[in-house]
C-alpha positions as CSV (number, residue, x, y, z in Angstrom):
1,M,-74.2,-102.4,-86.5
2,S,-75.6,-103.4,-89.9
3,D,-75.3,-107.0,-91.1
4,D,-73.1,-106.0,-94.1
5,V,-70.3,-104.8,-91.8
6,R,-67.7,-107.3,-90.5
7,I,-64.7,-106.9,-88.2
8,T,-61.5,-108.4,-89.4
9,P,-57.8,-108.2,-88.7
10,M,-56.1,-105.1,-90.2
11,R,-53.8,-105.9,-93.1
12,P,-51.3,-103.8,-95.1
13,E,-53.9,-103.4,-98.0
14,H,-56.1,-101.5,-95.5
15,S,-53.3,-99.0,-94.8
16,A,-54.5,-96.1,-97.1
17,R,-58.0,-96.1,-95.7
18,V,-56.8,-96.6,-92.1
19,L,-54.5,-93.6,-92.4
20,A,-57.2,-91.5,-94.2
21,I,-59.6,-92.2,-91.4
22,Y,-56.9,-91.3,-88.9
23,R,-56.4,-88.0,-90.8
24,L,-60.1,-87.2,-90.6
25,G,-60.0,-87.8,-86.8
26,I,-57.0,-85.4,-86.6
27,D,-58.7,-82.8,-88.7
28,G,-61.8,-83.0,-86.4
29,G,-59.8,-81.5,-83.6
30,D,-61.1,-83.7,-80.7
31,A,-59.4,-87.1,-81.3
32,T,-55.7,-86.6,-80.7
33,F,-52.8,-84.3,-80.1
34,E,-51.3,-85.5,-83.4
35,S,-51.2,-82.9,-86.2
36,A,-50.5,-85.4,-89.0
37,A,-51.1,-89.0,-89.7
38,P,-48.0,-91.1,-89.6
39,T,-46.6,-93.1,-92.5
40,W,-47.8,-96.7,-92.7
41,E,-44.3,-97.8,-91.6
42,K,-44.4,-95.8,-88.4
43,F,-48.0,-96.9,-87.7
44,D,-47.2,-100.5,-88.4
45,G,-44.1,-100.4,-86.1
46,A,-46.0,-98.7,-83.2
47,K,-49.1,-100.9,-83.0
48,L,-49.2,-104.5,-81.8
49,R,-50.0,-106.6,-84.8
50,A,-52.1,-109.1,-82.9
51,H,-54.5,-106.4,-81.9
52,R,-55.3,-104.4,-85.0
53,L,-58.8,-104.5,-86.4
54,V,-60.8,-102.9,-89.2
55,A,-64.6,-102.6,-89.8
56,L,-65.3,-103.4,-93.5
57,D,-68.5,-102.8,-95.4
58,G,-69.9,-105.4,-97.8
59,G,-67.6,-104.1,-100.5
60,G,-64.5,-104.4,-98.4
61,R,-64.1,-100.7,-97.7
62,V,-62.6,-99.8,-94.4
63,L,-65.1,-97.8,-92.3
64,G,-63.1,-97.7,-89.0
65,W,-60.3,-99.3,-87.2
66,A,-59.0,-100.1,-83.7
67,A,-55.4,-100.8,-82.5
68,V,-53.3,-100.9,-79.4
69,A,-49.8,-99.9,-78.6
70,P,-47.7,-100.9,-75.6
71,V,-47.4,-98.2,-72.9
72,S,-43.9,-99.1,-71.9
73,D,-41.1,-101.6,-72.9
74,R,-40.6,-102.4,-69.2
75,E,-41.6,-105.9,-68.3
76,V,-43.8,-104.9,-65.4
77,Y,-46.1,-103.2,-67.9
78,A,-46.2,-106.0,-70.5
79,G,-50.0,-106.4,-70.0
80,V,-50.8,-102.7,-70.3
81,V,-51.7,-101.1,-73.6
82,E,-53.2,-97.9,-74.9
83,H,-55.8,-98.2,-77.6
84,S,-57.3,-96.1,-80.4
85,V,-60.6,-96.4,-82.1
86,Y,-61.4,-94.3,-85.2
87,V,-64.5,-94.4,-87.4
88,D,-65.0,-92.5,-90.7
89,P,-67.3,-89.5,-90.0
90,D,-69.6,-90.7,-92.8
91,A,-70.0,-94.1,-91.0
92,R,-70.7,-92.8,-87.5
93,G,-73.9,-93.6,-85.6
94,R,-74.0,-97.2,-86.9
95,G,-72.4,-98.9,-83.8
96,L,-69.0,-99.4,-85.5
97,G,-67.0,-97.9,-82.7
98,G,-68.6,-100.2,-80.1
99,A,-68.2,-103.2,-82.3
100,L,-64.6,-102.4,-82.9
101,L,-63.9,-101.8,-79.2
102,R,-65.7,-104.9,-78.1
103,A,-63.7,-107.0,-80.6
104,L,-60.5,-105.4,-79.5
105,L,-61.2,-106.2,-75.9
106,E,-61.9,-109.8,-76.8
107,S,-58.5,-109.9,-78.5
108,T,-56.6,-108.3,-75.6
109,D,-58.4,-110.4,-73.0
110,A,-57.5,-113.6,-74.9
111,A,-53.9,-112.5,-75.0
112,G,-53.7,-111.9,-71.2
113,I,-53.5,-108.2,-71.4
114,W,-54.8,-106.9,-68.1
115,T,-55.2,-103.2,-68.7
116,V,-56.4,-101.3,-71.7
117,Q,-56.2,-97.6,-71.3
118,A,-57.3,-94.5,-73.2
119,G,-56.7,-90.8,-73.1
120,I,-59.7,-88.8,-74.5
121,F,-60.3,-85.1,-74.7
122,P,-63.2,-84.2,-72.4
123,E,-65.0,-82.5,-75.4
124,N,-65.2,-86.0,-77.1
125,T,-68.3,-86.9,-75.0
126,T,-69.4,-89.6,-77.5
127,S,-66.1,-91.5,-77.1
128,I,-66.2,-91.2,-73.3
129,A,-69.8,-92.5,-73.2
130,L,-68.8,-95.4,-75.5
131,H,-65.9,-96.3,-73.3
132,L,-68.1,-96.2,-70.1
133,R,-70.7,-98.4,-71.8
134,T,-67.9,-100.9,-72.7
135,G,-66.6,-101.4,-69.1
136,F,-64.0,-98.6,-68.8
137,R,-63.8,-96.3,-65.8
138,V,-62.6,-92.8,-65.5
139,V,-59.3,-92.8,-63.6
140,G,-58.9,-89.0,-63.6
141,T,-58.2,-86.0,-65.7
142,R,-54.8,-84.7,-66.7
143,E,-55.3,-81.0,-66.8
144,R,-53.5,-78.8,-69.4
145,I,-51.3,-81.8,-70.3
146,G,-50.5,-80.7,-73.8
147,R,-51.2,-78.1,-76.5
148,R,-53.1,-78.6,-79.7
149,E,-52.8,-75.7,-82.2
150,G,-51.5,-73.5,-79.3
151,V,-54.4,-74.3,-77.0
152,W,-53.9,-76.2,-73.7
153,R,-56.1,-79.3,-73.6
154,D,-57.1,-81.7,-70.8
155,V,-57.2,-85.4,-71.2
156,V,-59.6,-87.8,-69.4
157,L,-57.8,-91.0,-68.5
158,L,-59.9,-94.2,-68.7
159,E,-59.0,-97.8,-68.2
160,R,-60.5,-101.2,-68.4
161,R,-59.1,-104.1,-66.4
162,S,-59.7,-107.5,-67.9
163,P,-62.1,-109.6,-65.9
164,Y,-60.1,-112.7,-67.0
165,V,-56.6,-111.8,-65.8
166,N,-55.8,-112.2,-62.1
C-alpha cells in the first residue's frame, strides 16, 4: 500500500463514496447477491459502528472500505460477525484490500470478537486468496445457495478465529 493512503474510521461524510464503491462491486457481478446499494441509513443501521473503516488517499478520497455486521442477535453469537471489504476498481492492486482487512481484524480482535466470517463467490479468486493470506480458512461451499440475475450461485464460506479470544 502506498504511503499516501491511510486507514481511518468510517464517518458519515464518507457515505457517498462508500455506497458508490459498493455499487461498483455490485455491478461487477462477483461481489454480492445484492442488486442495489442500500441507503446510508440502512447501511449505517446494519454495520457495527466500532468496526467500519475506510482507506483514504492523500486528498481524503475514499478508495475502499471494510465493515462488519452481526450474524445473529442471539447472545451465543455475540462474538461472531460477517464482514465485507470493497475497493474501488480503479484503486485495486495497491494492497488496499489487505490493509483494510488487517486493520478490521485488529479492531475485532481488540473487541473480543472470536469469529469473523465471509461468504465469497468462488469466481472471486482474488478475494479468496486475500482471505487465505490473512488467516482465514475455507469452511465449505454452499452450493446453489441463491440466484443472482436468475443464475444459481455457490458461495465459499470462510472464517477466521481470533488467536486472542479463548
